[in-house]
Rosetta silent file (secondary structure, phi, psi, omega in degrees, C-alpha in Angstrom):
SEQUENCE: XXXXXXXXXXXXXXXXXXXXXXXXXXXXXXXXXXXXXXXXXXXXXXXXXXXXXXXXXXXXXXXXXXXXXXXXXXXXXXXXXXXXXXXXXXXXXXXXXXXXXXXXXXXXX
SCORE:     score description
SCORE:     0.000 S_00000001
   1 L     0.000  137.946 -176.813   -0.017   -0.013   -0.053 S_00000001
   2 E  -119.733  154.348  174.020    1.390    3.348   -1.036 S_00000001
   3 E   -85.896  179.749 -176.408    0.638    6.949   -0.125 S_00000001
   4 E   -85.118   -4.223 -176.407   -0.204    9.616   -2.668 S_00000001
   5 E   -69.695  112.837  174.768    3.259   11.143   -2.217 S_00000001
   6 E   -97.459  132.329 -174.834    5.136   10.863   -5.547 S_00000001
   7 E  -115.563  130.920  174.687    8.890   11.084   -5.482 S_00000001
   8 E  -108.899  126.963  178.197   11.003   11.920   -8.545 S_00000001
   9 E  -125.375  134.851  175.864   14.699   10.983   -8.423 S_00000001
  10 E  -116.218  118.657 -175.615   17.282   11.920  -11.014 S_00000001
  11 E  -154.690  156.524  171.509   20.506    9.893  -10.612 S_00000001
  12 E   -83.854  159.563 -179.485   23.320    8.112  -12.307 S_00000001
  13 E   -92.004  138.068  173.957   23.430    4.359  -11.839 S_00000001
  14 E  -104.906  130.108 -175.201   26.036    2.735   -9.622 S_00000001
  15 E   -96.522  106.385  176.148   27.072   -0.684  -10.906 S_00000001
  16 E   -91.752  119.035 -177.737   27.508   -3.146   -8.131 S_00000001
  17 L   -72.373  -40.939  175.933   29.203   -6.303   -9.366 S_00000001
  18 L  -118.088  110.373 -178.512   28.352   -8.305   -6.219 S_00000001
  19 L  -102.907   94.676 -178.113   25.112   -7.220   -4.565 S_00000001
  20 L  -117.908   27.968 -179.100   25.034   -8.698   -1.055 S_00000001
  21 L   -61.535  131.604 -175.967   23.302   -5.988    0.859 S_00000001
  22 L  -105.426    1.824 -175.939   21.675   -7.567    3.899 S_00000001
  23 L   -74.542  -20.187  177.486   19.547   -4.710    5.261 S_00000001
  24 L  -129.351   45.590 -176.738   16.539   -5.592    3.212 S_00000001
  25 H   -51.478  -46.254 -179.267   16.873   -9.361    2.778 S_00000001
  26 H   -65.025  -44.361  179.940   13.158  -10.038    2.926 S_00000001
  27 H   -67.080  -42.506  178.965   12.222   -7.320    0.428 S_00000001
  28 H   -57.178  -45.420  178.574   15.097   -8.433   -1.876 S_00000001
  29 H   -60.838  -47.879  179.921   13.871  -12.025   -1.759 S_00000001
  30 H   -62.421  -48.436 -176.101   10.282  -11.042   -2.471 S_00000001
  31 H   -65.479  -36.692 -179.902   11.220   -8.690   -5.339 S_00000001
  32 H   -63.242  -44.228  177.002   13.565  -11.412   -6.828 S_00000001
  33 H   -60.863  -25.342  176.993   10.699  -13.893   -6.932 S_00000001
  34 L   -92.357   11.823 -179.331    8.649  -11.290   -8.854 S_00000001
  35 L    62.337   25.268  173.437   11.596  -10.836  -11.290 S_00000001
  36 E   -96.199  152.226 -174.809   12.273   -7.210  -10.124 S_00000001
  37 E  -124.355  154.744  179.211   15.763   -6.115   -9.694 S_00000001
  38 E   -89.033  131.842  175.096   17.636   -3.670   -7.368 S_00000001
  39 E  -117.889  133.459  176.745   19.296   -0.647   -8.910 S_00000001
  40 E   -90.788  138.118 -179.510   21.872    1.319   -6.882 S_00000001
  41 E   -98.325  137.340  178.298   21.892    5.094   -7.179 S_00000001
  42 E   -75.287  -50.006  179.306   25.146    6.951   -7.581 S_00000001
  43 E  -100.493   77.108 -175.444   23.865   10.267   -6.318 S_00000001
  44 E   -59.936  130.301 -174.341   21.665    8.919   -3.535 S_00000001
  45 E   -94.397  100.470  178.471   18.884   11.370   -2.868 S_00000001
  46 L    69.359 -122.244 -174.907   18.592   11.567    0.947 S_00000001
  47 L   -95.839   -1.890 -175.822   18.086    8.142    2.427 S_00000001
  48 E   -89.647  109.633  178.429   17.244    6.335   -0.881 S_00000001
  49 E  -104.517  -25.044  175.442   20.370    4.371   -1.892 S_00000001
  50 E  -145.977  160.785  179.145   18.638    1.795   -4.091 S_00000001
  51 E  -135.465  158.823  172.580   15.409    1.201   -5.867 S_00000001
  52 E  -109.705  137.802  179.049   13.681   -1.741   -7.312 S_00000001
  53 E  -134.047  164.291  179.370   12.564   -1.787  -10.952 S_00000001
  54 E   -73.689  168.250 -172.851   11.119   -4.366  -13.284 S_00000001
  55 H   -61.771  -38.800 -177.749   13.385   -6.528  -15.435 S_00000001
  56 H   -65.756  -43.419  177.104   12.742   -4.514  -18.689 S_00000001
  57 H   -64.045  -39.771 -179.379   13.772   -1.228  -16.978 S_00000001
  58 H   -63.351  -37.987  177.714   16.755   -2.903  -15.410 S_00000001
  59 H   -65.134  -29.841  175.564   17.907   -4.113  -18.812 S_00000001
  60 H   -77.552  -30.049 -179.885   17.844   -0.541  -20.135 S_00000001
  61 H   -82.543  -25.597  179.795   19.832    0.753  -17.122 S_00000001
  62 L  -127.023   72.168 -171.624   22.437   -2.006  -17.249 S_00000001
  63 L   -74.647  -17.977  177.485   22.640   -2.670  -21.040 S_00000001
  64 L  -160.458  178.347  177.369   25.937   -4.540  -20.929 S_00000001
  65 L   -53.998  134.042  177.822   28.834   -5.374  -18.645 S_00000001
  66 H   -55.699  -31.660  178.109   30.017   -2.320  -16.722 S_00000001
  67 H   -70.597  -30.221  168.847   33.544   -3.139  -17.859 S_00000001
  68 H   -68.731  -35.261  178.861   32.501   -2.871  -21.515 S_00000001
  69 H   -62.660  -35.798  175.556   30.830    0.423  -20.591 S_00000001
  70 H   -58.317  -49.989 -177.113   34.283    1.544  -19.278 S_00000001
  71 H   -62.251  -37.517 -177.303   35.874    0.621  -22.648 S_00000001
  72 H   -87.313   -4.735  179.954   33.095    2.479  -24.513 S_00000001
  73 L    56.743   59.973  176.747   33.321    5.489  -22.040 S_00000001
  74 E  -154.070  159.931  173.091   29.725    5.815  -21.022 S_00000001
  75 E  -144.200  174.598 -175.878   27.285    5.336  -18.121 S_00000001
  76 E  -112.466  137.666  172.062   23.582    5.624  -17.679 S_00000001
  77 E  -119.031  141.883 -175.054   21.624    8.413  -15.937 S_00000001
  78 E  -142.780  162.447  176.759   17.945    7.959  -15.292 S_00000001
  79 E  -118.194  129.712 -177.089   14.870    9.670  -13.821 S_00000001
  80 E  -119.400  151.866  173.274   12.641    7.534  -11.654 S_00000001
  81 E  -123.647  125.495 -179.845    9.126    7.915  -10.325 S_00000001
  82 E  -145.706  175.369  177.666    8.036    6.126   -7.145 S_00000001
  83 E  -127.433  152.283  178.961    5.820    6.402   -4.139 S_00000001
  84 E   -83.555  133.958  176.177    6.434    6.234   -0.437 S_00000001
  85 E   -92.961  157.234 -177.898    4.675    3.281    1.174 S_00000001
  86 L   -58.048  -37.880 -174.336    2.820    3.351    4.410 S_00000001
  87 L   -88.447   12.619  170.812    5.134    0.991    6.248 S_00000001
  88 L   101.357   -5.122  176.405    8.168    3.157    5.322 S_00000001
  89 L  -103.247 -164.146 -175.077    9.634    1.624    2.199 S_00000001
  90 E  -126.813  150.899 -179.857    9.181    2.666   -1.478 S_00000001
  91 L   -71.891  169.461  173.293    7.135    1.227   -4.321 S_00000001
  92 L   -58.920  137.661 -178.906    8.694   -0.325   -7.453 S_00000001
  93 L   -87.073  144.384  174.733   10.220    2.602   -9.390 S_00000001
  94 E  -108.756  133.994  176.332    9.229    3.389  -12.967 S_00000001
  95 E   -82.795  117.427  179.196   11.927    4.769  -15.300 S_00000001
  96 E   -96.082  -23.719  177.719   10.447    7.888  -16.856 S_00000001
  97 E  -160.552  149.256  169.291   13.599    8.906  -18.750 S_00000001
  98 E  -155.824  162.007 -170.379   17.229    7.719  -19.182 S_00000001
  99 E  -152.375  147.273  167.908   20.227    8.704  -21.204 S_00000001
 100 E   -83.058  132.064  179.465   23.773    7.513  -22.040 S_00000001
 101 E  -118.434  133.038  173.626   26.321    9.950  -20.614 S_00000001
 102 E   -62.630  124.659  178.120   29.934   10.265  -21.711 S_00000001
 103 L   150.191  178.768 -176.940   32.207    9.290  -18.837 S_00000001
 104 L   -85.768  129.039  176.125   33.396    6.509  -16.658 S_00000001
 105 L   -74.117  153.306 -177.030   30.717    4.466  -14.893 S_00000001
 106 E   -86.190  109.286 -177.477   30.798    4.103  -11.044 S_00000001
 107 E  -109.764  129.499  178.305   31.647    0.404  -10.508 S_00000001
 108 E  -121.241  152.353  175.498   31.600   -1.108   -6.970 S_00000001
 109 L   -94.413    0.000    0.000   32.422   -4.610   -5.841 S_00000001
């Protein structure tokens, strides 16, 4: 259940090669079963460090290996729309715009 508060976030994507964040294990498991993926934000807006998106949006934000992106000198910047949920988390984010930006992607292990 979500509130009517719509949040728009504009951020570069942070490419985590190994995603083992343990703070939201239950949500991560639930979203994985529904084929949703976690996207890490490079310019985290306040307390939001990651979002969940559907697989089609994830494929647009992570089009190939981040190491190939380094070779091609680009990264992805996107604008997301989501809602705050009553129990304190956030809804699945919708990608409302994205673009390839010239530069080195932020890759974390």
